[in-house]
PLY file of the C-alpha trace (Angstrom):
ply
format ascii 1.0
element vertex 183
property float x
property float y
property float z
element edge 182
property int vertex1
property int vertex2
end_header
-3.52 -3.11 40.71
-7.19 -3.87 40.08
-8.09 -3.47 43.75
-5.72 -0.71 44.93
-4.78 1.47 41.96
-6.09 5.01 42.37
-6.29 5.97 38.68
-8.05 4.46 35.68
-6.96 0.94 34.77
-7.61 -0.72 31.41
-7.17 -4.44 31.98
-7.25 -5.30 28.26
-4.57 -2.74 27.45
-2.38 -4.07 30.28
-2.83 -7.68 29.13
-1.91 -6.75 25.56
1.20 -4.89 26.77
2.23 -7.90 28.86
1.83 -10.28 25.94
3.82 -7.95 23.68
6.58 -7.77 26.31
6.77 -11.57 26.46
6.95 -11.87 22.67
9.66 -9.19 22.46
11.66 -10.83 25.26
12.22 -14.02 23.27
14.13 -11.98 20.66
12.69 -13.83 17.68
12.29 -11.36 14.82
9.53 -13.50 13.31
7.43 -13.81 16.47
4.63 -11.30 16.77
1.41 -10.91 18.75
-1.71 -9.79 16.93
-4.56 -8.17 18.84
-8.14 -8.59 17.63
-7.98 -5.77 15.04
-4.62 -6.94 13.72
-5.86 -10.54 13.53
-8.80 -9.32 11.43
-6.29 -7.82 9.01
-4.56 -11.20 8.75
-7.87 -12.91 7.97
-8.56 -10.32 5.27
-5.16 -11.16 3.80
-6.11 -14.84 3.70
-9.32 -13.85 1.90
-7.20 -12.17 -0.78
-6.91 -8.54 0.20
-5.56 -6.17 2.79
-5.53 -2.45 3.39
-2.12 -0.89 2.93
0.15 0.70 0.38
1.25 -2.40 -1.55
4.78 -3.02 -0.31
6.62 -6.24 0.41
9.38 -5.50 2.93
12.04 -7.42 4.84
14.40 -6.90 7.74
17.87 -6.09 6.37
19.89 -6.96 9.46
23.21 -5.93 7.85
21.95 -2.38 7.48
19.61 -2.53 10.52
16.92 -1.24 8.21
13.65 -2.10 6.55
14.20 -2.70 2.87
11.68 -2.89 0.04
11.50 -6.25 -1.73
8.88 -5.06 -4.20
5.96 -2.74 -4.73
2.92 -4.56 -6.07
1.83 -3.29 -9.45
-0.92 -0.65 -9.52
-0.79 0.10 -5.78
-0.08 3.40 -4.02
3.58 2.40 -3.39
4.12 1.31 -7.01
2.43 4.39 -8.42
4.56 6.63 -6.16
7.73 5.08 -7.60
8.95 3.08 -4.60
11.45 0.52 -5.86
13.15 -2.70 -4.85
16.12 -1.90 -2.61
14.69 1.35 -1.23
15.22 1.72 2.51
12.30 2.90 4.63
13.93 5.26 7.12
10.77 6.29 8.95
7.01 6.05 8.73
5.02 9.08 9.86
8.18 10.37 11.54
8.87 7.19 13.54
12.11 5.34 12.79
12.05 1.57 12.36
15.06 -0.77 12.38
15.35 -4.34 11.15
14.05 -5.70 14.47
10.84 -3.67 13.98
9.78 -5.13 10.63
6.56 -6.69 11.99
5.57 -3.45 13.74
6.35 -1.44 10.60
4.34 -3.82 8.45
1.38 -3.54 10.81
1.63 0.25 10.80
1.82 0.36 6.99
-1.45 -1.59 6.89
-3.04 0.69 9.46
-3.48 -2.10 12.03
-5.29 -0.80 15.06
-6.85 2.08 13.13
-10.60 1.87 12.79
-11.25 1.74 9.03
-7.70 2.49 7.79
-8.70 2.63 4.12
-8.01 6.09 2.62
-5.89 7.24 5.60
-2.66 9.03 4.72
0.84 7.88 5.57
4.23 9.52 4.99
7.41 7.55 4.33
10.98 8.81 4.48
12.77 6.72 1.85
16.50 6.36 1.22
17.66 5.57 -2.32
21.26 5.90 -3.52
22.22 7.97 -0.45
19.39 10.44 -1.12
16.48 10.70 1.29
13.04 11.88 0.21
9.46 11.92 1.50
6.52 10.19 -0.08
2.92 10.72 1.05
0.57 7.87 0.26
-3.01 6.88 0.97
-3.81 3.38 2.22
-6.07 1.45 -0.14
-7.67 -1.95 -0.35
-5.02 -4.07 -2.06
-6.16 -7.21 -3.84
-3.51 -9.87 -3.97
-3.14 -11.05 -7.54
-0.93 -14.01 -6.85
-1.86 -16.29 -9.74
-0.19 -15.71 -13.10
0.20 -17.93 -16.11
1.93 -17.99 -19.45
2.05 -20.34 -22.41
5.40 -20.85 -24.13
6.03 -21.48 -27.83
5.79 -25.26 -27.27
2.27 -25.01 -25.83
3.37 -25.61 -22.25
1.44 -23.64 -19.67
3.23 -22.35 -16.59
1.19 -21.29 -13.58
2.81 -19.20 -10.85
0.88 -19.55 -7.63
2.78 -17.71 -4.94
0.15 -17.01 -2.32
-2.66 -18.91 -0.70
-5.94 -17.00 -0.60
-9.58 -17.99 -0.83
-9.97 -16.30 -4.23
-6.89 -17.89 -5.80
-8.42 -21.36 -5.84
-11.02 -20.06 -8.30
-8.36 -18.22 -10.32
-6.36 -21.44 -10.80
-9.56 -23.29 -11.77
-10.39 -20.56 -14.31
-6.94 -20.85 -15.89
-7.20 -24.62 -16.15
-10.75 -24.51 -17.54
-9.78 -21.98 -20.19
-6.82 -24.15 -21.28
-9.03 -27.10 -22.27
-9.86 -25.51 -25.64
-6.36 -24.23 -26.41
-4.56 -27.57 -27.02
-2.06 -26.85 -24.32
0 1
1 2
2 3
3 4
4 5
5 6
6 7
7 8
8 9
9 10
10 11
11 12
12 13
13 14
14 15
15 16
16 17
17 18
18 19
19 20
20 21
21 22
22 23
23 24
24 25
25 26
26 27
27 28
28 29
29 30
30 31
31 32
32 33
33 34
34 35
35 36
36 37
37 38
38 39
39 40
40 41
41 42
42 43
43 44
44 45
45 46
46 47
47 48
48 49
49 50
50 51
51 52
52 53
53 54
54 55
55 56
56 57
57 58
58 59
59 60
60 61
61 62
62 63
63 64
64 65
65 66
66 67
67 68
68 69
69 70
70 71
71 72
72 73
73 74
74 75
75 76
76 77
77 78
78 79
79 80
80 81
81 82
82 83
83 84
84 85
85 86
86 87
87 88
88 89
89 90
90 91
91 92
92 93
93 94
94 95
95 96
96 97
97 98
98 99
99 100
100 101
101 102
102 103
103 104
104 105
105 106
106 107
107 108
108 109
109 110
110 111
111 112
112 113
113 114
114 115
115 116
116 117
117 118
118 119
119 120
120 121
121 122
122 123
123 124
124 125
125 126
126 127
127 128
128 129
129 130
130 131
131 132
132 133
133 134
134 135
135 136
136 137
137 138
138 139
139 140
140 141
141 142
142 143
143 144
144 145
145 146
146 147
147 148
148 149
149 150
150 151
151 152
152 153
153 154
154 155
155 156
156 157
157 158
158 159
159 160
160 161
161 162
162 163
163 164
164 165
165 166
166 167
167 168
168 169
169 170
170 171
171 172
172 173
173 174
174 175
175 176
176 177
177 178
178 179
179 180
180 181
181 182
């Protein structure tokens, strides 16, 4: 192809398509290939943020659909009223089934879009047999994954459900502030 193809040939695009075809051929719903831009999004996530709408989704194979697990508080999805159990029928007019959960997640984050923050996205959502559209704007979402509470017996519970660079300091801050509270 490189030596005899008459038209334009983008070697990087062809390599990426080949890798995606290999990953899809193994039929593992958790296997996914990330290109350079998508990998950068993953590293941002590890650092404690990502650009998106604030949804946690999963592949509901019984319904062959993408279902909402939760909308993170004070995010575009949460503020628009998206709820646990909502089914995402389509995103910007493209339908996604349960086997497409990784692709849908990437699209929700704007992977592959140069500077996706503040770009608009439209979801068709199904709730209680009623379908409706929601237009959202992607934002920088900080992952607040460290919470704590102190019960009536003075026992402190720390919920640490995600590993990010910033959460190490958050846990340290909680522990340091407990020293004076006789916990």
